[in-house]
N, C-alpha and C positions, 0 to 999 in steps of 0.2 A: 424529089418528094421524102419527106420523112416515111421511115418505117414503123415510128412509135405508133401505138393505138392506144386508145382509151376506152371508156365505159360506153362510148355511144351516148345519146341522150340523156341528161342526168334527170331523175324525179326527185322531188323534194320531200323530205320527210322531216318532223319536228323530233328534234334530238334532245330536247330541253329535260325530258324525265330520265335519259339515260346516262350510265355509267361506263366509262370506256376505259380500257387499260392499253398501253402500248410499252412494248418490250423491243428494244432496238439492240444491235449488235455495235461495236465499237471501231471494226476495221472500216477502212475507206472512210473517213469521218468526212469528208469533202461533201460526196454524196450522200452519206447517212444525214447528215445534217440539213442538207436541202430537201431531203424527202420528209424528215420531221417536222420541220417548219410547216410544209405544204400541208401535212397531214393534220396538226394542230389548228392551221387557219381553217381549214374546210370544217373540221369537228365544231368550232366556235362558230363559224358562219351559218350551220346547221342548226344552231341553239344548244348544244352541249355545253354545260357550265365549266368554265375553266377548272373550278374546285373539285369536278367530277370525272377529270382526265388525270388518270394515274401514269407517269412515266417511271420506266425501270430501263437500266442497260445491262448488257453482258459483254463480256469479253468478245465473242465470235458469234457467226450464225449457227453453228454446231450445237450452241446452247440455247437456241432460241426456244425449241418445243418443252424441255424440260422448264424454263423461265415462264412459259406462257400456262403451263399445267399449274406451277406452284404460286404464279400470282391468281389465278381463279381461284385456286384452294383458299388462298388467303382471304381472297374478299369473300368467300362464303363463311369463313370464320368470323370476321369482321361483322357479317349480318347476323349470325348467330350469336354474338356475344361472346362466344368461347374465349377463355383466357389466353394470350399469347398469338392471336390469330391477325393481330394488327399489321399491316405494310408499314416498313419503316419510310423513311422520307421519300420523295417522289424520285429523286435521281440516285436513290442507292444502288450500288453496284450488286446485284444478285449472286454473283459467283467469285468474288473477291478481285484484288487490282488486276489489271491487264493492259493491252494494247493504248488506248488514247481516252482520255477525259475530254468530252465535247466542249467542255467549257474551257479548256486549256489550248485549244488547236490553235494554229497561227491567225485564223481569221478572228478569234476572239481576242488574240494577244495584240492584235493590229488594231484594236477598237471595234471591229465588226461586230454585231449583233451575233451570239451563238444560238444553237438551237434552244428554243423556250423549253421550259420544264413546267409542268403542272402539278397537280394535285395536292391532297390535303385539305382537312377541314369540311369536305363535303360529303355526298353519301356514303354510307357503308353497306350499301344493297352489294350483291355478287354484280360482277360484270356483265352489262349486256352484250359486249363484244370487246376483243382483245384484236389489235393490231399489231403483227410481228415484222419488223422491219429489218433486213440486212441487204449486203451487197456482195456478190461472190464474183471475183474476175478469173478467168480461164488462166492458169499458167502452164508450166510446161511438165506437169506430172498429172496423176489421176485423181489427185486430192480434191480438186473441184467437182468431179464427177461425182465422187463418193459423198461430199457434204451435200451437194446438191439434193442427191437421191434422199440421204437420210434425213435432211431437215424437211423436205418436201411431206413425205411419209409421216414424219414426226408431228407436224402440225397438223396434218388432216386425223390423225390417230387422237390429238388431244380434243378437236372440236368434236369428234364423234363420240369420243367417252365423256366429255363433260357436257355436251348440249349447247355449249356455248361457242358462238361464231368466231373462228380464228380467221381473220383477214390475211391472204398470203401477200406479204409485203417483201418477199426474197426476189431480189434482181439476180439473176443467173446470167453473167455475162461474158462477152468473149473477149472485150476490149474495154479499157478504163472509158474511151470516148463513147462507148455505148451507154455506160452508166450516166456519163455526165448529161447526155441526152434525154435519158429518162429520170434525171433529177430536175429538169429544166434549166440546166447549166450552159447549155449550148445552143446559139440559136435556132430555131425550126423545132426544137425538143418540146416535150411535155412532161412534166411533174406528175410522176405516179402518185406521189404522196396525196394530191387532190382526191383521185380515184379510191385511195384505200380510206381516206375518211370519209367519204361517201358511201361505201360500199359498209363502214361499219355501222353508219348511223343507220340505214336501210336496212342491214341483218338486225340490229338492236330492235328497232321498232315492230319488224316482222316476229323476231322471237318472241317479244311480249305480247302481241297477238295470238302466236301458237299456244303460248302457255294458258291463255283465258279461251281459248277455242274458238280465236277468231283467224279471219285470213286478210292481211293488211295488203293492199295492191298501192 
């Protein structure tokens, strides 16, 4: 029996008014690409408009908290109309060249559809939620423990300081096989990107309600 767990019974929310940011690492691209595709698919099926989804990438998982923080700040600049606040194109690398471009993975080079990238031409309101996606696989040193702990605390700090929900899409894996299972790439597995997309829509809708003094169930 699979040990992969999901959200449980899903609730439906109208994501059509929402603007969602996605920041993903580029390490372990086979896993990340599948997670990103499922996240995007769930957002769209929940009504989020493709032009209101902004996708950015960073070299690795350690950079996710800073990128999430700066993405939200940039969306606030866009909303206020301040100069120099606009986000650059949706697939722009926030922290310079590194590891792997998902559009140049072996899957893409062999003609398979790469992870889709959205954004541009849509809402300029601040993000209603941000999804941070990464995959850390334990190796032979303490690197895994340090990065997992730092990113977990960093993402929590971002959402507490900004008030913008940050969905925790960081897989902390003991083996690559666990990652394939949780990215829906192994029989009997479950793609957690679906859960993260649904969580972002729910939290985005509820955050708007809280901002208006309402409690959405």
